[in-house]
Wavefront OBJ file of the C-alpha trace (Angstrom):
o trace
v 0.021 0.042 -0.002
v 2.938 2.318 0.583
v 3.532 2.635 -3.167
v -0.009 3.905 -3.719
v 0.280 6.378 -0.824
v 3.627 7.815 -1.943
v 2.662 7.769 -5.616
v 5.937 6.042 -6.416
v 4.301 3.363 -8.380
v 4.386 1.874 -11.874
v 1.640 4.105 -13.258
v 2.567 6.261 -16.230
v 2.647 9.601 -14.415
v 5.411 8.427 -12.112
v 7.140 6.398 -14.795
v 7.269 9.431 -17.083
v 8.674 11.593 -14.275
v 11.559 9.136 -13.828
v 12.134 8.726 -17.546
v 10.683 5.179 -17.905
v 7.597 6.109 -19.924
v 7.265 8.286 -23.001
v 3.951 9.686 -21.781
v 2.392 10.386 -18.396
v -1.042 9.561 -19.801
v -3.250 6.602 -19.041
v -2.954 3.816 -21.698
v -6.726 3.694 -21.834
v -7.688 7.382 -21.631
v -6.582 9.968 -24.116
v -4.898 13.060 -22.658
v -5.528 12.005 -18.992
v -2.505 11.509 -16.724
v -2.383 8.053 -15.138
v -2.303 9.090 -11.505
v -3.172 7.011 -8.467
v -6.428 8.869 -8.202
v -7.287 8.257 -11.843
v -6.394 4.531 -11.589
v -8.414 4.047 -8.387
v -11.418 6.321 -8.906
v -12.087 7.177 -12.498
v -10.375 5.158 -15.257
v -13.239 3.655 -17.318
v -11.124 0.587 -18.072
v -11.626 -0.606 -14.476
v -15.341 0.134 -14.066
v -16.201 -3.481 -13.325
v -13.442 -3.827 -10.728
v -14.486 -0.473 -9.179
v -18.080 -1.655 -9.005
v -16.988 -4.538 -6.818
v -14.962 -2.183 -4.594
v -18.000 0.198 -4.298
v -20.302 -2.716 -3.438
v -17.989 -3.632 -0.562
v -17.159 -0.118 0.712
v -20.206 1.864 -0.366
v -19.654 5.608 -0.742
v -16.236 5.299 1.046
v -14.905 3.763 -2.132
v -14.911 7.171 -3.767
v -12.596 8.686 -1.061
v -8.964 8.369 -1.968
v -8.090 9.253 1.635
v -10.263 6.400 2.974
v -8.929 3.900 0.433
v -5.351 4.667 1.165
v -5.429 5.079 4.973
v -8.284 3.085 6.489
v -7.450 -0.464 7.527
v -11.017 -1.547 6.693
v -10.381 -0.669 3.058
v -7.027 -2.458 2.644
v -8.191 -5.945 1.753
v -10.769 -4.567 -0.710
v -8.213 -2.242 -2.286
v -5.725 -5.128 -2.718
v -8.437 -7.164 -4.409
v -9.155 -4.189 -6.738
v -5.463 -3.771 -7.614
v -5.040 -7.488 -8.304
v -8.252 -7.755 -10.348
v -7.229 -4.875 -12.646
v -3.942 -6.612 -13.542
v -2.470 -3.145 -14.083
v 0.413 -3.481 -11.599
v 0.962 -7.255 -12.048
v 4.124 -6.825 -14.162
v 5.726 -4.923 -11.330
v 4.331 -6.522 -8.197
v 2.796 -9.774 -9.302
v -0.316 -10.471 -7.268
v -0.240 -8.322 -4.192
v -0.692 -10.561 -1.181
v -3.650 -9.949 1.084
v -3.063 -7.809 4.164
v -1.840 -9.684 7.209
v -3.946 -7.511 9.550
l 1 2 3 4 5 6 7 8 9 10 11 12 13 14 15 16 17 18 19 20 21 22 23 24 25 26 27 28 29 30 31 32 33 34 35 36 37 38 39 40 41 42 43 44 45 46 47 48 49 50 51 52 53 54 55 56 57 58 59 60 61 62 63 64 65 66 67 68 69 70 71 72 73 74 75 76 77 78 79 80 81 82 83 84 85 86 87 88 89 90 91 92 93 94 95 96 97 98 99
């Protein structure tokens, strides 16, 4: 979870900043930077996965602060990240929280 909180993660905005991506934009959304907030809350590519997250966390699923800091959100957020497959090449499947 630390990589999401610090925004030092293999999403294009960060990769572009460190010279590892040609563009900061989301691979699915034209002219939209691929930020942590975009990935978690608004990228249409992950609508299905986000629906599952919203079903579990209700309106709290739309709060970036809640998702990244509340222990009750951790397991659901990890399931979301794994189900998107977006970070799999970097992290593999993120293991469930040990809390």
